[in-house]
C-alpha positions, 0 to 999 in steps of 0.5 A: 642753913639758920633758922628764921627769928620772928620777932617783934620791934620791942624784941629785937631793940632788946636783943641789939640792946643786949649785944652792944651791951656784951660787946661793949661792957662785957667784953671788958670787963672779963678782958681786965678779969683774964689780965688780973687773973694773969698778974697772979703766976703760974696757970696751972692752979690760977682758980681765977683765970679758968673762971675768967676764961669760962665766963668769956666762953658764955660771953661770946658763945652769946654774942655769936648766938645773937648776931646769928638771930639778928641775921635771920631775922623779921621784924613782926609789923605789929599794926598789920597784925589780923585780930581775925586768928592767933598768929605770932604777935597776937595777944590773946584773952583765953579762959580756962574752962576748968577755973573759969579764970581768965588769962592773958597771953602774948604769942611771941617767937621763942626769943622773947618767950617769957612764960611767968608774964605772959609772953607765951612762945609759938612753938611751946605746946601751949602757944602751938595750940593757939596758932591759928584759932579765931575767937569762941574756938575751944582747945585743949592742950596736953601739958607738964600739970596736965590737960586744960581746956582753953577757950579764947575770948578775945584777939587783940593787937 
């Protein structure tokens, strides 16, 4: 059984756009590359053909992955999200208790994670630690860089 994919409306649109791009544009580009590589003749020493077939396999794998995610997707209704506790879809301000820096994160499903842009997966150690906390709660999170102590300053939609 496939795992349910929890996603925001924005994330759903992004996945659907990627799938459409892969099916309409990328498939045609790869088919053209394969056609050109086949025109070179002998396939036993045809690196262009091998490269195009590998690229085709990657694209078809990604298409399959997205289609499976979309079959088991649950879109968050962000207008109904609570600001009482942290859950997927919550935006939160947290204060690093050691550095006193305040950072803003959004807790998202794993398919939307982008840590460099403050989008933390609910399955990551940091995201998992924030889930179900309330404003004012403190938490210690073990990360590859050591233990980080945070306080939840604000929970937003």
